N, C-alpha and C positions, 0 to 999 in steps of 0.2 A: 768545337773546332771553329765554328763560325764566329763565336764571341772573341776567341783569340785572334783571328784574322782581322776582325774589325778594329780591335784594340791596337794591334801592330800597325795597321794602316794609319790610324790616328796619330800614333807616335812619330811615324816616318814623315807624315805631312807637317807635323809640328816642327821637327828638326829642319826640314827643307825650308819652311817659312822663316826660320832664324837665319839661315845662311843664303837665302835666295837673293837678297839685294835687289838688283834691277829686274830680276825675273819674278818679283813678288806678285804681280797681277796674274801670272800663269798659275802660281801656287794657290792664289785665291780661288781661281776657277776649279782647281783640283779639290779644294776644301768644299766648295759647293757641291761638286759631284759626289764627294765622299759622304756629305751630309744627306744628300738625296738617296744614295745607296743604303745608308744606315736606316733611314726612315722606311725604305722598302723592306729591308730585312726585319725591322720591328713589326711592320704590318703583317708580313708573312708569318712571323713568330706568333703574333696574336691570333691569326687565322688558324694556325696549326693547333694552338692551345684550345681554341674554341671547338675545333673538331674533336680533340681528345676529350674535352669536357662533355660534349654531346654524346660521345661514345659511351661514357660512364653511365648515362641514363638508360641505355638499352638493356633489355633482359638478357640478350646474347651479344655481348660486345664483339666488334670486329677483331679477330685474333691477330691479324697482321698489324693493325693499328695499335692494338694493346701491347704488342711485343716491342714496339719502338721505345727507346729511352728518350724522355723529353721532359725534364732532365732525368726523371726516374721513370720506370716502366709504368705505363698506364694500367697494366694488369694489376698492379698493387692497389691503385685506386678502385678499379673494378671489383677486386676482391673485398676491399673495405666496404664498398657500396652494397655488395650482395650480403655481407655479414650484417651490416646495419639493417637491411631489409628483413633478414631473418630475425634479428633481435626485435624489430618493430612488430613483426607478426607474432612472435612469442609474447610480447607485452600485451598485444591486443587479445590474444587467447587467454592470457592470465587475467586480464581485466574482465573478460567475458565470463570466465569461470567464477571469479569473485562475485560478479553481479548475480550470476545464477545461484550461487551459494547463499547470498544475502536474500534473494527472492524466496528461495526454499525455506530459509530460516524464518523469514517474515510470515510465510504461509503457515509454517508449523506453529509459530507463536500465536497467530490468529486463530488457528484451529484449536490450540490448547486453551486460549482465552474463551472461545465459544463453548468448549466442553466444560470449562469451569464455571461459566456464568449462565449457560442456556440449557433449558430442558430439551433433550434431543427429539422427543415425540411431538411436542406442540410448538417448539421454536420460541416459547416464551422464556423470560428470565427464570432461573431456578431459585430454590429457597435461599441458597447462599447469596445470590445477587439481591434478592428481596431484603434479606437481613442487612446487607451492606448498605443498600439505598435507604432503608428506614433509619438506620443509625446515623446516616449522613444528614438526613433532613429533620430528624427529631430535634426539637428545640430551635430550629432555624425556620421551618415552615410554619406559618401561623395564619389560619387554622390548619391543622393536620388531622385527617381521619383515615382509618383503616377499614376496609371492607373485606370480610372473609366470605368466600362462596364455596358451596359444596353441592355436587350433583346428587340429586335425590335418587335413592334406590340403585346406585351404580352397580353394586354387586349383583343385583338381579339381572342387569343388562349383560354382564359377563356370563352369568350362569345360564341365561336363556339363549343368547345369540353368539356367545364365544368371545374370546379376548380380542380377536381382530375387530369385532364390532365395538368392543369397549374402547379400543384405540381410536376408532373413527369418532366415537362420541367425544372423547377427550379433545381430539384435534378440532372438531367443529365447535365445541363449547369454547375453547380458547379463541377461535376466530370470531365467534359471536361476541364474546366479552370485549375483545380488542376493538371491534367495530362499534361497540356501544358506549364505551367510556370516552372521556374527553382526551384530546391529544396530549395534554400535559400530565395525565394520570399515569402512574407506573403500575403495570399489571404483570403478574407472573404466576407460575405454578408453585404452590406451597408444598405440595406433596400428595401423591395418590390422586384422588378426584377433588382435592381442595385447592382453591386458588385465592390470591390476594390482590387487592387494588389499594394503592397508596395515593391519596389525593389531597390537594390543597382545597379543602372544603370543610364547612361546619357540619354538624351532625345531620341537620335536615337536608342540606344539599347533597351530602354523601348518600343519604337514604334515597333521594330521588335518582341518583346515578345507579344505585343498586336495583331500584325498582325498574328502571329502564332496561337494565341488563336482564332482569328476571323475565320481563315481558318478551324480550327478544328471544331468549332461550326457549320459552314456552311455545312461541309461534314458529320455531324453526326445527322441524323434524330432521332426524339424522338418517341419511342413506347408509345402509350397512352392506357388507359383502353378501351377495346372493340376491340383491335387488330389492330387499325390503326396506322399510323405514321404521325408526324408533322415535317415539315422542318422549322428550325428557323435560324435567323441570329442575330447578335449583333453589336452594335456600341460602339466605344471606344474613350476616351479622355485621353491624356497623358500630364503631366506637370512635370518639374524638379524643385526641390527646388533651389531658388536663394540664394546667400549669405545674411544672416540676415533675411530671410523670415521665418515666423512661419508656423507651420503645417497646421493651418486652411486656410491660404492663398494658400498653394499648392493645397489643396483639392478643393478650389473654382475655381482655374484656370483649374484643371483637369476636373471639372464638366462643366465649360464653354466650354472647348474643346469638351467634350462629346455632349453638346447641339449643337455645331457647326456641328459635324458629323451627328447628327440627321437631322439638317436643310439642309445639303448637300446631303441627300438621304439615310442615314442609311447604315448599313453593311460596315462600314469603320472605319479607325483610324484617329483621328485628334489630332494635338499637335503643339505647337510653332506657332500658328496663321495660320496654313494651314493644308489641308488634307494631311496626310502622305501616307496612303494606302487606296485603294478602291477596293471593290469586283466587 
């Protein structure tokens, strides 16, 4: 209604200006008054619009203000605003659920990877991971040597002290080996009481690493359930990869050297067809 009134006033003043003649100055003053009034209406309209807009941002809009038509009901805008807020919250919840699902999947994949590559008792890489790593470095790492290690008389430990004590022996043996080899050497549990070290070393250097491990194992008694301790030793076989030799062949030769160390009295390192070091 206000818009129609302002428009009609403008038309009337325009017609009066055409026919005013000598009264034109008076019509000019009316035009000025009309313009000032129109500016006032515009300012009031803008203020009114700002009030409605601010009302949209409230959690509980003013019902009386929302019911006014300006030029449409503000309640429509308020309804749209609340719907958008609900949609935004749903999107946030959906994104949070997706992130949680991805985190769960990542955790499950990591646990699966650990179970496939790690021995659960000792925390060392398992035989599958040892074989994978050896196949990866064979022919690329030069020199490359394999150390096979076996705990002496391990069955006797299980028979005398029980399998819990045997588990303690395996865990401590793994910790001792891990602490004694070099940072770049790859160590894992090959199976049972047998372990493997893959190292970037020649035969003599690998034999020195094995001897260092052997001495550490001999000097480190194992505390077993019940408060007692068990002294253990280990035997070692060392083999260096020959030119053109595959990974499986190196492992067989290291295993043969280990068997020879066992036959020669245990608690020693064998490699290259002879006993390298003996305790």
